[in-house]
C-alpha positions as CSV (number, residue, x, y, z in Angstrom):
1,M,0.0,0.0,0.0
2,E,2.8,2.4,0.8
3,K,4.3,2.0,-2.6
4,D,0.9,2.8,-4.2
5,C,0.8,5.9,-2.1
6,E,4.2,6.9,-3.4
7,T,3.3,6.3,-6.8
8,L,0.4,8.5,-6.6
9,K,2.4,11.2,-4.8
10,N,4.8,11.3,-7.8
11,C,2.1,11.9,-10.3
12,S,2.3,15.4,-12.0
13,C,-1.1,15.7,-13.7
14,L,-4.6,14.2,-13.6
15,D,-4.0,11.7,-16.4
16,E,-1.0,10.1,-14.6
17,L,-3.0,10.0,-11.5
18,V,-5.9,8.2,-13.1
19,D,-3.5,5.8,-15.1
20,A,-1.6,5.0,-11.7
21,Q,-4.9,4.4,-9.8
22,Y,-7.2,2.7,-12.5
23,G,-4.7,1.6,-15.3
24,K,-4.1,2.6,-18.8
25,P,-7.1,3.3,-21.2
26,G,-8.3,-0.1,-22.6
27,T,-7.9,-2.1,-19.4
28,P,-11.2,-3.4,-17.8
29,E,-10.6,-1.3,-14.6
30,R,-10.0,1.9,-16.6
31,D,-13.0,1.2,-18.8
32,L,-15.2,0.8,-15.8
33,F,-13.9,4.0,-14.3
34,D,-14.4,5.9,-17.5
35,A,-17.9,4.6,-17.9
36,Q,-18.7,5.5,-14.3
37,T,-17.3,8.9,-14.7
38,H,-19.5,9.7,-17.6
39,E,-22.5,8.4,-15.9
40,F,-21.7,10.7,-13.0
41,C,-21.3,13.7,-15.2
42,V,-24.6,13.1,-16.9
43,A,-26.3,12.6,-13.6
44,Q,-24.8,16.0,-12.3
45,A,-25.8,17.8,-15.4
46,L,-29.4,16.5,-15.0
47,R,-29.4,17.7,-11.3
48,E,-27.8,21.2,-12.2
49,E,-30.3,21.7,-15.1
50,R,-33.3,20.7,-12.9
51,I,-32.4,23.1,-10.1
52,R,-31.6,25.9,-12.8
53,A,-35.1,25.4,-14.2
54,G,-36.5,25.9,-10.6
55,L,-38.0,22.4,-10.5
56,T,-38.1,19.9,-7.6
57,Q,-37.6,16.2,-8.2
58,E,-41.3,15.8,-7.6
59,Q,-42.3,18.3,-10.2
60,L,-39.9,16.9,-12.9
61,A,-41.2,13.4,-12.1
62,Q,-44.7,14.6,-12.6
63,M,-43.9,16.2,-16.0
64,L,-42.4,12.8,-17.1
65,G,-45.1,10.7,-15.6
66,T,-42.8,8.9,-13.2
67,K,-42.0,9.1,-9.6
68,K,-39.8,11.3,-7.5
69,T,-37.7,8.3,-6.4
70,Y,-36.8,7.5,-10.1
71,I,-35.4,11.1,-10.6
72,S,-33.5,10.8,-7.4
73,R,-32.1,7.5,-8.4
74,V,-31.0,8.9,-11.8
75,E,-29.4,12.1,-10.2
76,N,-27.5,9.8,-7.8
77,G,-26.3,7.6,-10.5
78,C,-28.2,4.7,-9.3
79,Q,-30.4,4.3,-12.2
80,N,-29.5,3.6,-15.8
81,I,-31.5,5.4,-18.3
82,N,-31.8,4.9,-22.0
83,L,-31.3,7.6,-24.5
84,T,-35.1,8.2,-25.1
85,T,-35.6,8.9,-21.6
86,L,-32.5,11.0,-21.2
87,Y,-33.8,13.2,-24.2
88,R,-37.2,13.4,-22.5
89,I,-35.9,14.5,-19.2
90,F,-33.6,17.3,-20.7
91,R,-36.6,18.4,-23.0
92,C,-38.7,18.8,-20.0
93,L,-35.9,21.0,-18.7
94,G,-35.8,23.2,-21.9
95,K,-32.6,21.6,-23.1
96,Q,-31.4,19.5,-25.9
97,V,-28.9,16.6,-25.7
98,S,-26.1,16.5,-28.3
99,I,-23.9,13.3,-28.6
100,T,-20.5,13.6,-30.0
101,L,-18.7,10.6,-31.2
102,I,-15.0,10.7,-30.9
């Protein structure tokens, strides 16, 4: 464990830190980390846009015809959603989703 801490201390940028902690891109651990990071970012964007729109989770849920607990789970990254649902949620918030393939 001490060697791991030393390795992390010697990292000079975020990319090196992530590589040291989760492995290089393409490894199973790194792929999982990257996927979870993207899911977290989408969940946070949803939460921020809902708040910016002045809506509670309950209000957004009513607009979507779902329950508050569903919105809460999505915002906390505990609920996977498909693209159609993602588009619907952001449309209710007056936003559009754009996907960029790299």
